[in-house]
N, C-alpha and C positions, 0 to 999 in steps of 0.2 A: 484558627488553630493556635494554641499557645506555643511560644518558642521553647526550646529545650532548656531545662534548668541546669545551672552550674553545679558541679559536684565538688565536694570538699576534698577530693583526692589530692595526694601529694605528687607533683610533677616528677620529683626525684625517684619515687618508688614505682611509678607506673601503674599503681593500683587504681582501678576505676570503681569508685564507690557509688552506690545507688543514692541519689538525692532523696531526702526525706519526703514522703508522700508524693513522689514524682510518678506520673503516669506515662512519661515519655519512654520510648523503647531504648534510646541511647542517652547516656549521661555525657555532660560536657565538662571537660577537664582542662583547667588552665595549664599553660606550659611555661618554660623558662624564657620564652620570647614574649615580649610585651604585647598584649592585645591579641595573642594567638592562643586558641584553645583547640583541643581535638575532641571528637566524639568517639565514644567507645561503649561496648556492651557492659552493662552494670556488673560489678563484682568480678570483672576480668583483670588479669595481670599482664601488662605489656612489658615484655623484656626489651632491653635496649631502647627505652622510652625516648631518650634524648636523640639517638640516631634516627629513630622513626620520625620524630618531629622535624629535625633538620633536613631529612631526606624528602619528606612529604611537602613541607611548606613551600619551597620555591617552585616545585612542580605544580602543586595545586594552585598557587598564585597565578602562574602563567596560564594554566588551563582555564581558570575562572575569567581571566582577562580576555582570552581569546573567545571564550563562550559568549560573554556579553558583547564583544565586538561583532561576532558573527550574528548574534540575535538582532543587534541593531541594524546590521547590513541587510539581513533578510527582510526586515520591515521596509527599508528604503528600496530594496530590490523589487519588492511587491508593488510599490508605487510606480516605479519606472517601467516595470513589466506591463502594467495596465495602460500607461500612457503610450508605450510603443505599439501595443496591440490595437488601441483605439485609433492611432494615426494610420495604421495599416488598413483597418476596416473602413475608415472614412476617406481614404485616398486610394481609389481603385488602381491596382497595378504596382503599388509601392511594396517592395520586398526587402528593404534593408539599407544599410549604410556602412561604409568602411572608412578608416583613416590610417594613412601611412604614418603620419606623425605620431599618432597615439597607439599605433600597432594593434588595431582590432578590426575585425570583420563581423558585422552583426547582420543576421538574416532573420526575417519574420515572414511566416508563410502559413496558409491555412491547411488543415488536415480535415478531410471529409470522411466521416464514418457513416456507413449505411447499415440499417437494420430492417428486417422484414418481419411482418406479422404472419406467422405460419398459417393461421386459419383464413385470414383475409387473402393471403397469397394463393392458397389452395382454391378458394372460391373464385378468385379473379382469373386464374389460369385454366381451371377445369382440367380437361384431358391432357393439356400440354404441361401440367405441373411436373409430372415425373420426367419430362424431357429437359426441364430447365433447373430442377431443384433436386439436390442430393441431400437426403436426411441421414444424419449420424446420431445414433442414440448413445448418450453418455450416461452411464450408471455408476453411482458411487454407493457402496454398501459397506457398513461397518459391522463386521461379524465378530462376535465375542471370541477371544483367543481360546484355542483348545478344542473348539467344536469341529467335528469331522462328519462326513457323510459318504456313503458308497453310491449313493444315488448321484436341417439346421434351423437356425434362428429364422423365424418367419414373422417379422414385423415387431413393432413396438409393444403392442399389447401382449403378444405371445411371450416376448422376452420378459416382460414384467411378471407375467403369470408363472413362467418357469422359475424365475428367481424367487418369487414369493413362496411357491411350493417347496423349493429347495430349502429356504430358510425355515419354513415350518417343520420340515423333516429334521432340520438341525436342532429342533427343540424350542424354537422361538414362538411366541404367541403372535397370531395374525394381527392382533390389535397393536402390537409393538413395532411391526415392520415399517409403517410409515415414519416412525421416529428415527430409524437407522438407515433407510434406503431413500436415495434421492435420484430422480431421473430427469434428464434434460435432453431435448432434441435440438441438435445443432444443424442449421441450414447452410448449405453451400450452394448459392444461386449463380447460375451462368448469367451474370449481369449484362454482358455484351449482347448475348443472343436475345435476352429478354428485351433490351432496349430496341434492338432491330425489329422484333415482333411488334412492339408497341408502336414504333414509327410506321410500320407497314399496315397498322390497323388490324392486325390479327388477334391481338389481345389488348385488354385495358385493365389497369389496376384499380381496385376499390380504394377510396380514401384511406390513408394511413396504412395501406398494405406495405408500402415502402417509405421509410423515414430516413432522412439524412440529418446529420448533426455536424456542424463545422466548429472545430476548435483551432485556436491559433498557437503556433509554437515559435519560440525564439531560440536561435543558436548563436553563440559567440565564439570566435576563434581568433588566435593571433595571426597576423599576416606573416610574421616570421617567428622563429623560435628563440629570439633574443629580446625579451621584454625590456623596454627602456626604463620602466619604473621598478 
C-alpha cells in the first residue's frame, strides 16, 4: 500500500488541502516542528493548529515508544512462555520457580478440559444415560424488531418445532429460519459417577466418546508488593 502523500497545506493556517490526484483518505500536513507532520481529513480546517500539534506530539511519541516496546516484549514473552511450558511437560512434577532476590513467584501447571461426544456417549451408556447426563438446550434466535405474535417444553425436537412455528406465524419464511436460529445442546455429565461405573465394569465408553485436552498455564506474582526494579 502506498504511503500517504504530503499536502501543500500551510501549518499556520491549519487548512488541510487535498493532495493532487491522491487516493489516500487522509492528507499529511507538515508542521512547525521539524520532521513532524499530522494527518487530517482533506479540506478540513483545524483551529488552534499549533496547540494541537504541541499537545499531540509528546503524547503520541510516548505512546508509540511504549507500543513498540510492548510489541517487542510480547515476542520475547512468547519465546520464554514456550520454553517454560516445554520444561514443565518434560519434567514430571515441576510446577514453577520463585526468587526472593528478584521478587517473583512463577507457577506453571496443566489444565485439563473434558468434552463428550453426545451421540457416542448415548450409545455407550444406554439406559444409564439419563442418570448421568443432563442436557440443556440453548437456543439463540434473531427476531426482526417490531414483529409481534399472540400465539410444557417436551424435549429438544418439540422445542425446535414450537419455535419454528412461532417464527412462521410472525411472518418469516420457513426457508429463512435456519439462517436466524441456532440451537446447541450442552451436556453436564456426572463425571465422578461415570468413572465409578466404568471402574465397576457397569458401563464402557466407545472410542472418542470422552476426549481430554491438556493446556498449560503460567502465572507470575510478586513475592511482596515492593518491587526492587
